[in-house]
VEXDREN-2710 file (C-alpha; in Angstrom, 1 decimal):
% VEXDREN-2710
k/r/px/py/pz
1/MET/39.6/154.3/152.7
2/ILE/41.0/152.3/149.8
3/LEU/38.6/153.9/147.4
4/GLY/39.5/157.4/148.7
5/GLY/43.2/156.6/148.3
6/ALA/42.6/155.2/144.7
7/ALA/40.6/158.3/143.8
8/LEU/43.4/160.5/145.0
9/ALA/46.0/158.5/143.1
10/VAL/44.0/158.7/139.9
11/GLY/43.3/162.4/140.3
12/MET/47.1/163.2/140.5
13/SER/49.2/163.6/137.4
14/GLY/52.3/162.0/139.0
15/ALA/54.6/162.3/142.0
16/THR/55.8/165.8/140.9
17/ALA/52.3/167.2/141.3
18/ALA/52.1/165.9/144.8
19/LEU/55.5/167.3/145.7
20/ALA/54.8/170.6/144.0
21/GLN/51.7/171.1/146.2
22/GLY/53.6/170.3/149.4
23/ALA/51.6/167.0/150.0
24/PRO/53.1/164.4/152.3
25/GLN/55.1/161.6/150.6
26/VAL/53.6/158.2/150.9
27/THR/56.5/155.8/151.5
28/GLY/54.5/152.6/151.8
29/LYS/55.6/152.3/155.4
30/ILE/52.8/152.2/158.0
31/GLU/53.6/153.3/161.5
32/TRP/51.2/152.1/164.3
33/GLY/50.9/152.0/168.0
34/VAL/48.8/152.5/171.0
35/TRP/48.0/155.9/172.4
36/ILE/46.6/156.3/175.9
37/ASP/44.4/159.3/176.6
38/ASP/44.2/161.3/179.8
39/ASP/41.5/158.9/181.2
40/GLY/43.8/155.9/180.7
41/CYS/41.8/154.5/177.8
42/MET/43.8/152.9/175.0
43/HIS/43.4/153.8/171.3
44/TRP/45.0/151.9/168.3
45/TRP/46.5/154.3/165.7
46/ALA/48.0/153.9/162.3
47/ASP/49.6/156.4/159.9
48/GLY/50.5/155.6/156.4
49/GLY/51.9/159.1/155.6
50/LEU/48.8/160.5/153.9
51/GLU/46.1/159.9/156.4
52/GLY/46.0/158.8/160.0
53/TYR/43.5/156.5/161.6
54/MET/42.6/155.9/165.2
55/VAL/40.0/153.6/167.0
56/PRO/39.5/152.9/170.6
57/ARG/40.8/149.5/171.7
58/ARG/37.8/147.5/172.9
59/ASN/37.4/144.3/174.9
60/PRO/36.2/141.7/172.4
61/LYS/34.0/140.0/175.1
62/ASP/31.9/143.1/176.0
63/GLY/32.8/145.8/173.5
64/LYS/33.8/148.3/176.3
65/PRO/36.9/150.4/175.8
66/VAL/40.1/149.1/177.4
67/CYS/41.2/151.6/180.0
68/LEU/44.1/151.4/182.4
69/LYS/44.0/152.3/186.1
70/ARG/45.9/155.5/186.6
71/ASN/47.0/157.3/189.7
72/THR/49.5/159.9/190.7
73/CYS/52.2/157.7/192.1
74/LEU/54.9/160.3/192.7
75/VAL/54.9/164.0/193.5
76/GLU/58.5/165.2/194.0
77/ASN/59.5/168.8/194.9
78/THR/61.9/170.0/192.2
79/ASP/64.1/171.5/194.8
80/GLN/65.1/167.9/195.7
81/LEU/65.9/167.1/192.0
82/PHE/67.2/170.2/190.3
83/ALA/69.3/173.3/191.2
84/THR/67.4/176.6/190.9
85/ASP/66.8/177.6/187.2
86/SER/68.2/174.2/186.0
87/ALA/66.8/171.2/184.2
88/GLN/69.9/169.1/185.0
89/LEU/69.1/166.5/187.6
90/SER/71.4/166.2/190.6
91/ALA/73.1/162.9/191.2
92/GLN/70.9/162.2/194.2
93/GLY/67.8/163.1/192.2
94/ARG/68.7/160.9/189.3
95/ALA/69.4/157.9/191.7
96/ARG/66.1/158.5/193.5
97/LEU/64.1/158.5/190.2
98/GLN/65.9/155.5/188.8
99/GLN/65.0/153.5/192.0
100/PHE/61.4/154.8/191.7
101/PHE/61.0/153.8/188.1
102/ARG/62.6/150.4/188.6
103/SER/60.3/149.5/191.5
104/ALA/57.0/151.3/190.5
105/GLY/55.8/148.4/188.3
106/ALA/53.5/150.4/186.1
107/PHE/52.7/149.7/182.4
108/GLY/53.4/153.3/181.5
109/TYR/53.9/156.8/182.9
110/ALA/52.9/160.4/182.3
111/ILE/55.3/163.0/183.6
112/TYR/54.2/166.6/184.3
113/GLY/56.5/169.4/185.2
114/HIS/55.4/172.5/187.2
115/THR/57.0/175.7/188.5
116/ASP/56.2/178.6/190.8
117/SER/55.4/182.0/189.3
118/ARG/58.7/183.9/189.9
119/ALA/59.8/184.1/186.3
120/SER/57.9/184.9/183.1
121/ASP/55.2/182.5/181.9
122/GLU/57.3/181.7/178.8
123/TYR/60.4/181.0/180.8
124/ASN/58.5/178.8/183.3
125/MET/56.9/176.8/180.5
126/ARG/60.3/176.1/178.9
127/LEU/61.8/175.2/182.3
128/SER/58.9/172.8/183.2
129/GLU/59.1/171.2/179.8
130/ARG/62.9/170.6/180.1
131/ARG/62.5/169.2/183.7
132/ALA/59.7/166.9/182.6
133/ALA/61.9/165.7/179.7
134/ALA/64.8/165.1/182.1
135/VAL/62.6/162.9/184.4
136/ALA/61.2/161.1/181.3
137/ASN/64.8/160.4/180.1
138/VAL/65.6/158.8/183.5
139/ALA/62.5/156.6/183.2
140/ARG/63.4/155.5/179.7
141/SER/67.0/154.8/180.8
142/VAL/65.7/152.0/183.1
143/GLY/63.3/150.6/180.6
144/ALA/60.1/152.4/181.7
145/HIS/57.6/153.4/179.0
146/VAL/56.7/157.1/179.1
147/GLU/53.4/157.8/177.4
148/ARG/53.7/161.6/177.7
149/GLU/55.8/164.4/179.2
150/ILE/54.3/167.8/179.6
151/GLY/55.4/171.0/181.2
152/PHE/52.7/173.2/182.6
153/GLY/54.9/176.0/184.0
154/GLU/53.0/178.0/186.6
155/ARG/49.6/177.3/185.1
156/GLN/48.5/174.6/187.6
157/PRO/49.4/175.7/191.0
158/VAL/48.5/173.6/194.1
159/ALA/49.1/176.5/196.5
160/SER/49.2/180.3/196.5
161/ASN/52.4/181.8/195.0
162/ALA/52.1/184.7/197.5
163/SER/54.3/182.9/200.0
164/ALA/57.6/181.0/199.9
165/ALA/55.9/177.9/201.3
166/GLY/53.2/178.0/198.6
167/MET/55.8/178.6/195.8
168/GLN/57.8/175.6/197.1
169/LYS/54.7/173.4/196.8
170/ASN/54.2/174.5/193.2
171/ARG/57.7/173.6/192.2
172/ARG/57.1/169.9/191.5
173/VAL/57.2/167.0/189.1
174/GLU/54.2/164.7/189.1
175/VAL/54.3/161.2/187.8
176/VAL/51.1/159.4/186.9
177/CYS/51.3/155.6/186.7
178/TYR/49.2/153.5/184.3
179/ARG/48.4/150.0/185.5
180/TRP/46.2/147.1/184.3
END
C-alpha cells in the first residue's frame, strides 16, 4: 500500500490537481475502529482518507475469526413506545428502554425498526428509520454501544397485514444483543 500511495503522490502535479479532480483530501489523520457484521464477527478497519482497509479480527491462538454471540433480546411493539405516525418516544417508552439498556449487559446492540403496510413504502421506510434512531439515541444516552440502526419499513413482516392483529405484530422495534 505504501508503494501505491507513493506512486500516486509522484504521479500528481500538486494538491491543486487532486482538488481539481474531486479526489479526497488526505489529512494525515487515520480513523480506525471495529465493525461487526450481521453474523456478529468483528473486523478491524482503518481509513486514511484516500483508501480504506478492513481485515477480520482473528484469534491469535487458532486463527479463527472473533465472533460475538448475538440474539434478539427485545421485540417491542411500537404502539407501546410511540404515538401513531410519530417517532417521538413516550415518557413511559423512554423509561422502559432506558431500564432495558442499563440492565441488558451486552457488548453492543443492533436496532431494527419495522412498520405495518398502511402507508406508502417510502413513508414507512422513513418512519421506521426515525424510530430506530430514537431507540438508538436512548441506548446511547445510558452508555450503550449501538453498532447499527436500520429501518426496514414494511419489508420484513412477521404476520399478515390483512388483519389488525397482524398489522399490530408488524409494528415493532427489534433489538439484537451482541455478547462475548
